[in-house]
N, C-alpha and C positions, 0 to 999 in steps of 0.2 A: 590757049588753054583758059578755061573759065576760073573764076575765083574759087569755086567749090573744088574743082579738080586740082588747083594749085595747093589748096589747103590739105586735101587728101594726100597729095604727093609729099608735102612737108611732114605730115604725121608719119607716113611710111618711112621717110628718112630717119626720123627720130627713134622709132621703135624697132628698127631693124639693125640697130647698132647697140653695143654693150654699154656705152657711156651713161645712158639714162638710168639703167638699173644699178650700175655701180654707184653713181652719185646718190640714188635713192636709198640704197643700203647704208651708205655713209651718213646720209641725212638722218635716217631713223635711229641709228646707233648714237650719233653725236647729240642731237637735240633731245632724244628720249633719255639717254643716259645722264645728260646734264640736268634736265628737268627733274628726273628722279632723285639725283644727288642733292639738288637744292631743296626739293620738297622734303627729303629726309632730314637734312640738316636744319632747315628753318622750322620744320614741323616738330622735330625733337626739342629744339631750343624754345620754341613758343609754348609747347605743352609742358615744359619743365623736365622732360626726360634727360636732357643735357643741360648742364649749367650754362647760363648766359643771360645777358641783359636784353630782354625783348624790346626795350626802348632804344637800343643802340641801332646798329645797321640793319637788324632784322626787321622786315616789314611787319606791321600788325597782322594778327590772325585774319581779320576781315579782308585784308588786301592780298593775302598769300595765294589764294587760288588764281587770281588774275595774273599775278607776277609769275607763278609757275607755268601756267598755260601759255602765257605770251612768250615763253622761250622759243616757241615755234617761229616767231617773227624777230624778236630782239636778238637772237643768236642764229637762227636757221635761215634768215633771209638771204645769206650769202650763197646758198645752194641754188635756188631758182635764178638768182642773178648770174651765177656762173653758167647754168644751163642755157639761159637766154644768150649769153655771150658766145658760148660754144656752138649754138645753133647756127650762127652766122660765120664766125671765124673759121670753123672747121671746113666750111664750103670754100672759103678763100684759100685755106691751107692746102686742101686736097684737090682744089680746082674743079669741084663738082658744080660750081655755079655756071660753068660753060654750057653743059647740057641743060641745066635748068633754064637759062636764058634763051637757049635755042628752042626749048619747048614752050616757054612763056616769054616771047619777045617784049611784051609790055612789062617793064620792070616794076612799075607800081603795083601791078597785079601780083607779081611774084613776091614782093615784100609784104603786101597785104595778106597773102596766103600764109606767109611765115608768121605774121603777127597773130592771125586767127589760130594757127596751130599752136603758137606760144600760149594762148589763153587756155587751151585744152591741157597742154603739158604743165602749165603753171597750176591749174586746178588739181592735177594729179599730185604734184609735189606739195601743194598746200594741204591737201587732205592727209597725206602721209605725215607731214610735219605736225599738224594739229593732233592727229590721233596719237602720234608718238609722245607728245607732251601731256595731253589731257589724261589719257588712260593711266600711265604710271604715276603721274603727279596727283591725280585725284585719289588713287588707291593708297598712296603713302600718306597724304593729308588725312584721309579717313582713318588710317591706322593709328594716327596720333590724336584722334578725336577732334580734328579741325574740320569745320564745315567746308564741303567742296563747292558749294554754290551751283552745282549742276542743275538744280531745280529752278534757278533764277533766270528770268528772261534777259537780264543784263549780261549774264555770263554767255548766253547763246548769241547775243548781239556782238559781244566781244569776239567770240569765235568766228562769226560771220565776217567781221572786219579784218580778222587775221587772214582769212581766205582771200579777201580782196587785196590786202597788202601784199601777200606773197605772189599773186598773179601779176600785180603791178611791178614787182621787183623783176619778174622774168621778162616783162616787156621792156623794162629799163635795160636789162642785159642785152636784149635784141638791139636796142638803140645803140648801146656801147659797141657791140659787134659790128653793126652797120657802119659806124663811124671809124672804128679802129680795125683795119683789116688784119694786121699782124696778130696772130693768136697769142703768142707769148707775151707781147706787149699788153694786149687787152686783158689777159688773165692776171698778169702781175699787177697791172694798174688797178684792177678791181680789188684784188686782195690787199694791196697796199693802202688804198683809200678806205676800204671798209674796216680793216683790222687795225690800222694805225692812224692814218691822217684824221679821219672823222672822229674816232673815239677820243683822241688827244685834244682835238679842237673843242669837242663838246665838254670835256672835262675842264678845259681852260675857261669855257664860257661861265662856269660857276664861280670863277675868281676874277675875271676881267670885266670891268664895267663896259657895257655896250655890246659885248660880244654875244651875249645871250639873245639879243634881238636878231642877230644874223644866224646864229647856230640853229634856231628853231626851224629854219628853212633848209637845213641840210637834209639829204634824203633819209638818213637813219632817224633823225629827230622827227621828220614828217611821218615816217612809218610808225614810230612809237605813238605819236599824237593820234594817228588814224586808229590804231588798235585800242589805245586808251590805257595800256598797262605795259610796263617794261621794268626789268630788273635794273637796267641802267638808271632810269629816273628814280626808282624806289630807293636806291642806295646813294642818291645825290650826285650821280655822274653826269647830269645834264643841266640844262637851263632850269630856272625856277618855274613853278607852275604858271606864274603870271606871264612867262615868256614862252609858253607852249601854245601853239595854235589849236583851234578846235579840231575835232576828229574829221569833220568833213573837209576842212581846209587842208589838213594833212594829206587826205586822199587826193585832193586837187593838186597839191604840190608834187606828190609822187607821180600822178598822171602827167603833170607838166614836164617832169624830167623825161619820162618815156617819150612823150610827143616831141619835145625839143631835140633830144638826142637822135631820135629816128629821123626827124625831118632834116636835120643837119647832115646826118649820115647819108641820107638819100641824095641830097643835093651835091655833096662833095665827094662821096665815095661810091655809093651804090650804082650810080649812072656811068661811072668810068668803065673803060674797057677791062675785060678780064682775059687772062692768058688761056 
């Protein structure tokens, strides 16, 4: 089977099951609702509708659009990460890799087809996440008289980097799934790391000398650096600006995670026999 046919087969697998649209709906509701809530609270506080000190934890009005829009990545990145993980571990769990490898004996081609399909699926989830945060976020900011910056090229560059970051997160998920065959272990590990381990480590980086230089290379920190905006950094939850890598370096770090995890998974797991 050629790479093109393998990719087409992988896309058929993804879109003939219900998991993709279930996660897509949850993604839209979660990141859209969170972005709308933050835009409403920060917008009301900044505009003076609600009492509060705008010099406190609330980002300045000029930074609010980027912070609100970037919820697609700073909060929503876990969804493409899970989708990528499930793209592989579901095959191990339900043993559908056996007919896949029979149809495509060259396992490198099979994995490459899954990665190419992952780019397509990742773009779909990325667009859903971005639209879910930008539309309600911009509407609420405008309602409070705050500039949405949608006419700025910088904002559209930020949106473009958000799309790239979310696609890279899905490829990282494929790498995780390739390396960790057990679906429960892989999913629990992804959730534990993204929701607890890394956030705590990044928070500690703001208080422990020397940890910031390491924390900037964590996947979540690299993703925020690539995008260029994050609620986490805006509220002081990460390393200082001096300890944040450039946006292009953040992208390379994320790509590096995807490449390394997939390569290791291919060598130690993907080439093993399947039942």
